N, C-alpha and C positions, 0 to 999 in steps of 0.2 A: 684593912680597907673597909672604911666607912661606911654606912649604909646610903648614901647618896652615890657613892662610886658606884658601890654594888648592884645599887639599881639601874644605873648608867650601864653598865657592863651586860646585865640580864634582858636590857631592853633592846639594845643594840644587836645582841647572840638573836633574840626572836628576830629581828627586823632582817638580820643576815640568812636567817634559816627557813623565814617565810621565801627572802628573793631567790636562795638556792633551791629549795624546793617546786617554786613557780618558774626557774630557770632550767630545772635539771631534764624535762622531758626535750628543749630543742637542743639544751647541751651533750645531752645522749644520741639525738639524730645526729647532729654535727660531728661529732667523735666517729662515729659509724662510717657517715661520708669520706671523712678524710682518710678514715684509715682505710677504707675500700679502695680508695686511689692508691695505695701502697699494697697492697692485699696480692694483687695478679703477679707481681716481682717478690713477692717473697715465700720462696718454696721450699718448703724442710725449715731448717737452721743454716743454710747456706755455708757449711764449712766439713770440712772431712772429720772423720771418728767413724766410730762405730755405728752399725746400720745395716740394711737390707738393700737400700735403695743404692743404685749405680749412681756416683757422684762425677768424678772425674779422670781423664789420662793425666798424669804430671810426670816427668821425668824422671828416671830412676837415678840414685845418688848411690856412690861405691860405699856409703856407711850403711847402707842396710843389707839386709839377706836376701841371697840372689830366688828363694821361695818369694818373694814378694812382685818379682816381676812377670806383667801378662807378655805372655811369649807369642800370643798370637797377634797383639798391637806393635808387639816390637819388629814383628817377623814383616813388616810391612813400611819400617823406617831402619834410618843407619844408627836409629839408639833405642834404649831399654827405656820400656814404662813400667807404669803401676797402674795398678786399676787402685783408684779412691771411693769408698763408699760415701752417702751420706749421714752425718751426725744426725740420727734421731734416737737420741737418748732426751726425756723431758728435764729441762731445767725447771728450778725455783726462782722467779722474780717475787720479792716485796715491793709492793709501790706503796708510796704516801705519799698526799696531796695535804698544805699545808693548807686550814681554814680558821688561818688564828685573824684574832683583828687585823693587821697590818696586812693583810691579803684582800682584806675588800676596799680597799684604797682605788681610787679611781681618779683622774686628771682629766681637765678639759684636752687633752692631747690623745685621746686612747677612747674606744668604744665601748672598755670592758673592765671588771674588777679584775686583780690580777687571779682569785681567787677561782673566778669562772672559768679563768683563760687555764689554769692549774685544773682542774678538774675536765674541762675539755681535751688537753693534752694528753692527761693521766688515764682518762676513759678510751680514749685512742690506740695510746701504746694498750693498757690492757687487753681490748681487743685484739690487737694483732696478736699480742704472743699468746694469748688462749688460742686464737684459730691456728695458729702453729704449733698447737702442740705444748705449750709448755705450762709447768704449774704456776699460777700467778695467784697470790695473797696480798691485804692491804695490811699494812701495820699498824698492829692494835685494832685491828678493827674484824678481821675476817682471814684464816686461816689459808694457807694456796689450795688450789682448787684443779683440778684439768678440765674441767666444765668448759667448754669452748664458745659458751653465749652468759659470760661473766659481769658483763654491764649491767644489769637490773639488777641483780645482788650487790654489786659494788656501788651506784646511788644510793641503792636504801641505806648500804651499812653508814656512806657519807650523810646520809641526810638526817640518821639516825643520830648520831657524833654532833651534828649541831643543835639537837635536842638536850646535851647536856646542860645543866643548870651551872654552869661556870665558866669562865673565860678560858678559851685555850691559848697554848703556849704555843710561839713556832718552832719547838724541837721535836723533831721525830722520836717516837719509844723504839726502845729496843730490849725486846723480849728476847726469848733462847732462837736466836737464829743458826741453823746449822751450816756449817762450813760449806763454803764453796759454793752459796746462794749467792745472789746480785739482788742489790736494791737499789730504786730508780727513787729519788726522794726530789719531790716537787716544791720550789717554796721560794721566798725573796729571799730568804737568809740571812734577812737585817737584824737576829737577834745580837744578843752581844757577845761578842767572841770568842771570849772565858769559855761559858756554857757549850756553847753550840759547836767548838772546836774540839772538845772533851767529848760531845755527845756522837760527833762523825769518829771519832779516833775510838770508840769505844764499842761500836757497832763494826768496826775494820778488823779488830782487834782479833777477832775470830775467822780470820781468814778468808772475810764477805768483802766481794766486792762491790762496789757502787757508780753511781751516776746521780750527780745533780743538776738538775735542770732550775737556774734560778729566773725568774720570773719577775720581770720587772719594768715598771711604766715610766714611761719615756721621761715622765716631770720630773722623777726621782732621780735619772743620769743629770738629764739638762739643768735642771733646776732653772726654770724661766720667770721666776720670781719677782718683778718690781716692785717697789717702793713699800709701803705699808701692809705687811701681810702677819695674817692671825696663821700660826700653824699649833695643831692639834694632836697628841701622842694619842693615836688609835687604840694604844695599848692600857698608858693610864686615866686618859682623858684631862690630860693636862697640857696646857695652852702658854705659846709665849706668840709676842706680839713683837714682831720685828717693823724698827722705823724704816729701814732702807735695806729692802732682800739683796739688792747686789752686793753691796757690801759683804756677805756671806758667799757670793757666790764661787769663788775661790779657794775658798780654805773647805766650805761642802766637797765638792768637787775633788778635790785633793783627799779627805777624808773619806768619800765615798768610792775613790778608785783604789785608795791603800786597800780597803774593807774588800774588795772583789779579789786586790793581786792578795792579798794573806789565804781566803776564802779555797783561791787556784792553788793555791801553796800548799795547805794542807792537803787538796785532794791528790795530788802528784805526788805527794810524800807516803801518802796508802795506795798510790798507784789506782786511783779514782777518778771517774770523767769530772768534768764541769763545761755546764754550758749556761748559755745567756739567751736570754728571750724575752722581746722585748712585747707588752700588750698592743701596739701599736703596728704590729707588724700581724701577717694569717697567723690563723694555729696550725693551718696544715705546714708552714715554715719553720717552726719549732717543733712538730713531732715528726717531719724531714730529717731535722737535725738528729734529733734523738735517736731516732730508728739509725739512720745511718752511722752514728758513733758504735753503737751498741751493736749492728752487723759487722763494720769494720773493727773493735773491738776484740768482739767474742770468735771472731775469724782468725784472729794475732794469735788471743792466748788460747781460745778454747779446742786448737787444731790439735790434731797427736802430735806427740814430740818427735817424730821424724821427719816434720812439715819443714821446706828449707825455702829460704826468700828466693826470690826468681834470681838476684844479680848471684846469688851462691848458685844456684843450679849453671846457670852460661859458661862461669869461670870452671867449675866441676864440669862438663859437658868433655871439654876437647883434652882436660886431664887424663879421665876414664875410660876413654873410647877405646885403648887400645885394650881394657878390663873387659868392655862390652863386648867387645867384637871376640874374644875369649869364650864369654857367658855363652855367645850366640852357637860357636862351634860347639861347645859340650853339647846342647841343649838338641843338637842336631844327633 
């Protein structure tokens, strides 16, 4: 890299750092506000598991030992029921918020940069997780902590990371993440496919679960450009002048769609989630999608091995009715 390019990189980095520093108080306040809209419905971990708090009664299945039956609840019904407790073991979540050069793009179709929206959603998610009693860390910046007021610490680490005197790359670090931890990666994921997919597979290789929140400016997907347009590479500062942008629209749309599809396919191969959020939509919408996905995903995968799907329960109830009656008679 020559001196002129390096000077441009450092100048842009300083400008982005100043902008993030100025915006951080508002981003933190907004993150707390949108997190607060969800916190009333976020009691515990919302799934069955080891713990002390009553969670729910569910129908007994004949695949379980009879000792699990709650006879008091079952006595008032024609069916047997099991008392489940809510999972209260703290889980470890790693969050990564990409603040690389491409994340500072903002078109006229959006009121915010991708980086600021990523911070908004990432901070809100960290707030929700920490207040639910989970361990939350920031990849490459901060180890997992059970502190329920993590936002100031995370914000401080993000601002510090922006002071590093070299351009940042849009790839998450892959420190020694313990097995069965979960990572939440928030970025535009517009890096070259080979290193990006290799990095994701490396993180997932140690039985680490993951969810990708892809932040996209609407102009990046719709390509609303016409006539003579100058495009600038925010990573390398290279410029390309296109005489008629309309001629590129079809090819660009196909390439962008292919990249998204391959990213989704890579996530599915690792049993990871892939979500998309556009910056012209409310931040709360992105948080709701992320929180809803995590809640559904970990309820399905984090529950105890005896969990049975609703359809399976309904089909087994009639088949095992005779054995239930026998168990009740023996209990008396």
